C-alpha positions as CSV (number, residue, x, y, z in Angstrom):
1,X,289.6,-4.4,-3.9
2,X,290.8,-7.9,-2.8
3,X,294.4,-6.8,-3.2
4,X,293.7,-3.7,-1.2
5,X,292.1,-5.6,1.6
6,X,295.0,-8.0,1.6
7,X,297.5,-5.1,1.9
8,X,295.3,-3.5,4.6
9,X,295.2,-6.7,6.6
10,X,298.9,-7.5,6.4
11,X,300.3,-4.0,6.9
12,X,298.0,-3.2,9.8
13,X,298.9,-6.6,11.3
14,X,302.6,-5.6,11.0
15,X,302.0,-2.3,12.7
16,X,300.0,-3.9,15.6
17,X,302.9,-6.4,16.2
18,X,304.5,-3.8,18.4
19,X,301.3,-2.0,19.5
20,X,300.8,-3.5,23.0
21,X,304.5,-3.7,23.9
22,X,305.8,-0.1,23.7
23,X,305.3,0.5,27.5
24,X,307.2,-2.7,28.3
25,X,310.0,-1.7,25.9
26,X,310.2,1.7,27.4
27,X,310.6,0.2,30.9
28,X,313.4,-2.0,29.6
29,X,315.3,1.1,28.4
30,X,315.0,3.0,31.7
31,X,317.3,2.8,34.7
32,X,315.8,1.9,38.0
33,X,315.9,5.5,39.2
34,X,313.9,6.5,36.1
35,X,311.0,4.2,36.6
36,X,308.8,7.0,37.9
37,X,308.8,8.5,34.4
38,X,307.5,5.3,32.8
39,X,303.9,6.5,32.8
40,X,304.7,9.7,31.0
41,X,307.0,8.1,28.5
42,X,304.5,5.4,27.8
43,X,301.9,8.0,27.0
44,X,304.3,10.0,24.8
45,X,305.3,6.9,22.8
46,X,301.6,6.7,21.7
47,X,300.8,10.4,21.8
48,X,303.7,11.5,19.6
49,X,302.6,9.7,16.4
50,X,299.0,10.6,17.1
51,X,299.7,14.3,17.4
52,X,301.8,14.3,14.2
53,X,299.1,12.3,12.3
54,X,296.4,14.7,13.5
55,X,298.2,17.7,12.0
56,X,299.6,16.2,8.8
57,X,297.0,13.6,7.6
58,X,294.5,16.2,6.0
59,X,297.4,17.6,4.0
60,X,298.3,14.1,2.7
61,X,294.6,13.5,1.9
62,X,294.3,16.8,0.0
63,X,297.5,15.9,-2.0
64,X,296.0,12.5,-2.7
65,X,292.8,14.2,-4.1
66,X,295.0,16.0,-6.6
67,X,297.6,13.4,-7.5
68,X,295.8,10.1,-6.8
69,X,295.7,8.0,-3.7
70,X,297.9,5.1,-4.8
71,X,301.1,7.1,-4.5
72,X,300.0,8.2,-1.0
73,X,299.6,4.5,0.0
74,X,303.1,3.6,-1.3
75,X,304.7,6.6,0.4
76,X,303.0,5.8,3.7
77,X,304.1,2.2,3.7
78,X,307.7,3.0,2.9
79,X,307.7,5.6,5.7
80,X,306.2,3.0,8.1
81,X,308.9,0.5,7.2
82,X,311.8,3.0,7.7
83,X,310.5,4.2,11.1
84,X,309.9,0.7,12.4
85,X,313.5,-0.2,11.5
86,X,314.9,2.7,13.4
87,X,312.7,1.9,16.4
88,X,314.3,-1.5,16.5
89,X,317.8,-0.2,16.9
90,X,317.3,2.8,19.2
91,X,318.2,2.5,22.9
92,X,317.3,6.0,24.0
93,X,313.6,6.5,25.0
94,X,313.4,10.1,23.7
95,X,314.9,9.1,20.4
96,X,312.4,6.3,20.2
97,X,309.5,8.8,20.8
98,X,310.9,11.1,18.1
99,X,311.0,8.3,15.6
100,X,307.5,7.3,16.5
101,X,306.4,10.9,16.0
102,X,308.1,11.0,12.5
103,X,306.2,7.8,11.7
104,X,302.9,9.5,12.5
105,X,303.8,12.6,10.3
106,X,304.9,10.5,7.3
107,X,302.2,7.8,7.4
108,X,298.5,8.4,6.7
109,X,298.0,5.0,5.1
110,X,294.5,4.3,6.4
111,X,292.9,7.5,5.1
112,X,294.6,7.0,1.7
113,X,293.4,3.4,1.5
114,X,289.8,4.4,2.4
115,X,289.8,7.1,-0.3
116,X,291.3,4.8,-2.8
117,X,288.7,2.1,-2.2
118,X,285.8,4.5,-2.5
119,X,287.1,5.9,-5.8
120,X,286.5,2.5,-7.4
121,X,283.4,1.3,-5.6
122,X,281.1,4.2,-5.5
123,X,278.1,2.1,-6.3
124,X,278.2,0.3,-2.9
125,X,277.2,1.8,0.4
126,X,280.1,3.7,1.9
127,X,279.5,2.1,5.2
128,X,280.0,-1.3,3.8
129,X,283.2,-0.3,2.0
130,X,284.7,1.2,5.1
131,X,283.5,-1.7,7.2
132,X,285.3,-4.2,4.9
133,X,288.5,-2.2,5.4
134,X,287.9,-2.0,9.1
135,X,287.4,-5.7,9.2
136,X,290.7,-6.3,7.4
137,X,292.4,-4.0,9.9
138,X,290.8,-5.9,12.7
139,X,291.9,-9.3,11.4
140,X,295.4,-7.9,11.1
141,X,295.2,-6.6,14.6
142,X,294.2,-10.1,15.7
143,X,297.3,-11.8,14.3
144,X,299.8,-8.9,14.7
145,X,300.0,-8.8,18.6
146,X,300.0,-12.6,18.9
147,X,302.9,-12.8,16.4
148,X,304.6,-9.8,18.1
149,X,304.2,-11.4,21.5
150,X,305.8,-14.6,20.3
151,X,308.7,-12.7,18.6
152,X,309.3,-10.6,21.7
153,X,309.4,-13.6,24.0
154,X,311.6,-15.6,21.7
155,X,313.9,-13.1,20.1
156,X,313.4,-9.7,21.6
157,X,311.7,-6.4,20.7
158,X,314.1,-5.6,17.9
159,X,312.8,-8.6,15.9
160,X,309.3,-7.3,16.2
161,X,310.2,-4.0,14.6
162,X,312.4,-5.4,11.9
163,X,309.8,-8.0,10.9
164,X,307.3,-5.2,10.6
165,X,309.8,-3.3,8.3
166,X,310.0,-6.3,6.0
167,X,306.2,-6.8,5.9
168,X,305.5,-3.1,5.2
169,X,308.0,-3.0,2.3
170,X,306.4,-6.1,0.8
171,X,303.0,-4.4,1.0
172,X,304.4,-1.3,-0.7
173,X,305.5,-3.5,-3.6
174,X,302.0,-5.0,-3.8
175,X,300.5,-1.4,-3.9
176,X,302.8,-0.6,-6.9
177,X,300.8,-3.1,-8.9
178,X,297.4,-1.7,-8.1
179,X,295.6,0.3,-10.7
180,X,296.2,4.1,-10.4
181,X,293.5,6.7,-9.8
182,X,293.9,10.2,-11.3
183,X,293.6,13.2,-9.1
184,X,290.7,15.6,-9.5
185,X,291.5,19.2,-9.7
186,X,288.7,21.5,-8.5
187,X,288.3,24.7,-10.5
188,X,289.0,27.8,-8.5
189,X,285.8,29.3,-9.7
190,X,283.7,26.5,-8.2
191,X,283.1,28.1,-4.8
192,X,280.3,25.8,-3.9
193,X,282.5,22.7,-4.0
194,X,284.8,24.2,-1.5
195,X,282.1,24.8,1.1
196,X,282.1,22.4,4.0
197,X,278.9,21.5,5.8
198,X,280.3,22.9,9.1
199,X,277.5,21.9,11.6
200,X,277.1,18.3,10.6
201,X,280.8,17.7,9.8
202,X,282.0,19.3,13.1
203,X,279.4,17.3,15.1
204,X,280.7,14.0,13.5
205,X,284.3,15.0,14.2
206,X,283.5,15.8,17.8
207,X,281.9,12.3,18.1
208,X,285.0,10.7,16.7
209,X,287.2,12.6,19.2
210,X,285.2,11.3,22.2
211,X,284.9,7.7,21.2
212,X,288.5,7.4,20.1
213,X,289.7,9.1,23.4
214,X,287.8,6.4,25.3
215,X,289.3,3.7,23.1
216,X,292.9,4.9,23.3
217,X,292.9,5.6,27.0
218,X,293.8,2.0,27.9
219,X,296.9,1.9,25.7
220,X,299.5,3.3,28.2
221,X,298.5,0.8,30.9
222,X,297.0,-2.2,29.0
223,X,300.1,-4.4,28.9
224,X,301.0,-3.4,32.4
225,X,297.5,-4.2,33.7
226,X,297.4,-7.6,32.0
227,X,300.9,-8.6,33.2
228,X,300.7,-7.2,36.8
229,X,297.0,-7.6,37.7
230,X,296.1,-10.7,35.7
231,X,299.7,-12.1,35.8
232,X,299.9,-13.0,32.1
233,X,302.9,-13.4,29.8
234,X,303.7,-11.1,26.9
235,X,302.2,-13.6,24.5
236,X,298.9,-13.6,26.4
237,X,299.0,-9.8,26.4
238,X,299.1,-9.9,22.7
239,X,296.3,-12.5,22.5
240,X,294.0,-10.5,24.9
241,X,294.8,-7.3,23.1
242,X,293.8,-8.8,19.8
243,X,290.8,-10.9,20.8
244,X,288.4,-8.0,20.4
245,X,289.5,-7.8,16.7
246,X,287.7,-11.1,16.1
247,X,284.3,-9.8,17.1
248,X,285.0,-6.4,15.5
249,X,285.8,-8.0,12.1
250,X,282.6,-10.1,12.3
251,X,280.3,-7.4,13.5
252,X,281.5,-4.3,11.4
253,X,280.0,-5.5,8.1
254,X,276.7,-6.5,9.8
255,X,276.5,-3.1,11.5
256,X,277.3,-1.3,8.2
257,X,274.6,-3.2,6.3
258,X,272.0,-1.7,8.6
259,X,273.5,1.7,8.9
260,X,273.6,2.2,5.1
261,X,269.8,1.9,5.1
262,X,269.1,4.2,8.0
263,X,268.7,8.0,8.1
264,X,271.7,9.7,9.8
265,X,269.7,10.8,12.9
266,X,268.7,7.2,13.6
267,X,272.3,6.1,13.0
268,X,273.5,8.6,15.7
269,X,270.9,7.2,18.1
270,X,272.2,3.7,17.7
271,X,275.8,4.9,18.1
272,X,274.8,6.6,21.4
273,X,273.4,3.3,22.8
274,X,276.4,1.4,21.5
275,X,278.6,3.9,23.5
276,X,276.5,3.2,26.7
277,X,277.2,-0.5,26.0
278,X,280.9,0.1,25.8
279,X,280.8,1.8,29.2
280,X,279.0,-1.2,30.7
281,X,281.3,-3.7,29.1
282,X,284.5,-2.0,30.3
283,X,283.0,-1.8,33.8
284,X,282.8,-5.6,33.7
285,X,286.5,-5.7,32.6
286,X,287.5,-3.4,35.4
287,X,285.7,-5.7,37.9
288,X,287.1,-8.9,36.4
289,X,289.5,-10.8,38.7
290,X,289.8,-13.9,36.4
291,X,291.1,-14.3,32.9
292,X,287.9,-15.7,31.3
293,X,285.7,-12.8,32.3
294,X,288.2,-10.3,31.1
295,X,288.5,-12.1,27.7
296,X,284.7,-12.2,27.3
297,X,284.4,-8.5,28.0
298,X,287.0,-7.9,25.3
299,X,285.0,-9.9,22.8
300,X,281.8,-7.9,23.6
301,X,283.7,-4.6,23.4
302,X,284.9,-5.6,19.9
303,X,281.2,-6.0,18.8
304,X,280.5,-2.5,20.0
305,X,283.6,-1.1,18.2
306,X,282.3,-2.4,14.8
307,X,279.4,0.2,15.1
308,X,281.5,3.3,15.9
309,X,284.5,4.5,13.9
310,X,283.7,3.0,10.4
311,X,280.1,4.3,10.6
312,X,281.3,7.8,11.6
313,X,283.8,7.8,8.7
314,X,281.0,6.8,6.3
315,X,278.8,9.7,7.5
316,X,281.7,12.1,7.0
317,X,282.4,10.8,3.4
318,X,278.7,11.4,2.6
319,X,279.1,15.2,3.4
320,X,281.6,15.9,0.6
321,X,281.8,15.0,-3.1
322,X,284.2,12.4,-4.4
323,X,286.8,15.0,-5.3
324,X,287.1,15.8,-1.6
325,X,287.1,12.2,-0.2
326,X,290.8,12.4,0.7
327,X,290.3,15.6,2.6
328,X,287.2,14.3,4.3
329,X,288.7,11.1,5.5
330,X,291.9,12.9,6.4
331,X,289.8,15.2,8.6
332,X,288.2,12.1,10.1
333,X,291.6,10.6,10.8
334,X,292.8,13.8,12.4
335,X,289.7,13.8,14.7
336,X,290.4,10.1,15.6
337,X,294.1,11.0,16.4
338,X,293.1,14.0,18.4
339,X,290.8,11.8,20.5
340,X,293.5,9.2,20.7
341,X,296.0,11.8,21.8
342,X,293.7,13.0,24.6
343,X,292.9,9.5,25.6
344,X,296.6,8.4,25.8
345,X,297.6,11.4,27.9
346,X,294.7,11.0,30.3
347,X,295.3,7.3,30.5
348,X,299.1,7.7,31.2
349,X,298.6,10.4,33.8
350,X,295.6,8.7,35.3
351,X,297.6,5.5,35.7
352,X,300.1,7.4,37.8
353,X,297.3,8.8,39.9
354,X,294.9,5.9,40.5
355,X,297.4,3.0,39.9
356,X,297.4,0.3,37.3
357,X,294.9,-1.9,39.1
358,X,292.1,0.8,38.9
359,X,293.0,2.2,35.5
360,X,290.2,0.6,33.6
361,X,287.6,2.7,35.5
362,X,289.1,5.7,33.7
363,X,288.0,4.2,30.4
364,X,284.5,3.5,31.8
365,X,284.2,7.2,32.8
366,X,285.4,8.2,29.3
367,X,282.7,6.2,27.6
368,X,280.0,7.7,29.9
369,X,281.2,11.2,28.9
370,X,281.1,10.2,25.2
371,X,277.6,8.8,25.5
372,X,276.4,12.0,27.2
373,X,278.0,14.1,24.5
374,X,276.2,12.1,21.8
375,X,272.9,12.7,23.7
376,X,273.7,16.4,23.7
377,X,274.5,16.5,20.0
378,X,271.3,14.6,19.1
379,X,269.3,17.1,21.1
380,X,270.5,19.9,18.7
381,X,268.2,19.9,15.7
382,X,269.9,20.3,12.3
383,X,269.7,18.7,8.9
384,X,272.8,16.8,7.7
385,X,274.2,18.4,4.6
386,X,274.7,15.2,2.6
387,X,276.0,15.6,-0.9
388,X,273.0,15.2,-3.3
389,X,275.2,13.7,-6.0
390,X,275.9,10.6,-3.9
391,X,273.5,7.6,-4.0
392,X,271.1,7.8,-1.1
393,X,269.4,4.6,0.2
394,X,265.7,4.5,-0.6
395,X,264.6,4.5,3.0
396,X,266.3,7.8,3.7
397,X,264.3,9.5,0.9
398,X,260.9,8.6,2.4
């Protein structure tokens, strides 16, 4: 588990090195008469890999269920390394978007790592397992943009991508030394194991779609907002982009410790109020006209984020048996990418309509819609179809 957490931290840090800077790089590749397309292209550079991941990740997860999740992690890291290298040498925006889309189709590392971790640590609460991986991702997201901002200022964007390539290949070599897990073939005659708890599972996936749409909506305009409205340098763009990762990394295990002891309906209630908190926090960020207020709002937003996606993933994992964890987490990842895809498109188009200076209000509205959707889902009475073979906290049995 320690080695896996290290790989998660380093590899996700490598991928986040370029995360905030794609819109700036896209603008640098455009001629002055093409600047009006920067919003659309900035949206596509994020939406392309999200759409590909949304379609393909469940297939990689199902393959991992049959063959083991370790080969899926190695394959994903090698694919990430190759695509980052190509992104560093391309000068055509459309070729760059195509490469990013291929990266999304060939990756799927997060879902594979989550399924791999749970195959070894079933005695722990799934929320805590996924929270540890989320914290590792957050710490990587903290260091990655800062390092990427320094590399971009000092050497240029190509160095950001090629450094990411070297790091991902190193992580793939570490994964080769991890113990293997065998795939679990489900008998064709076992019809019950193939039945998905549609109501509960679909409700959770819908929740993930909405909260991830709100989270991803700021990606197309974030670096432009911080540089044009708050007048920051690229290094400070990376620092502000990553500062929420500090509070997320610290808060996610604390949230998970409580959620593992709570019944799912109560968990959904807390998630709803956390979503209202996200809306209020982003409203403060939208009103901020000074750097310190904006950074504080990012820290608080990170605390709320620790209670959203990893908890929803844990609830999804509890609906299916261990032989379906790859599929379950792949479906969760697809839902997250579907939400991110919608958010990126709305954010990119909305930036062109309302302007960069007012773009954060779009995120506030998105969180309000997500909170209202959670309220509607909670008003529908149904019993979560949790897998009875999984360990259930004592308090949920009372």
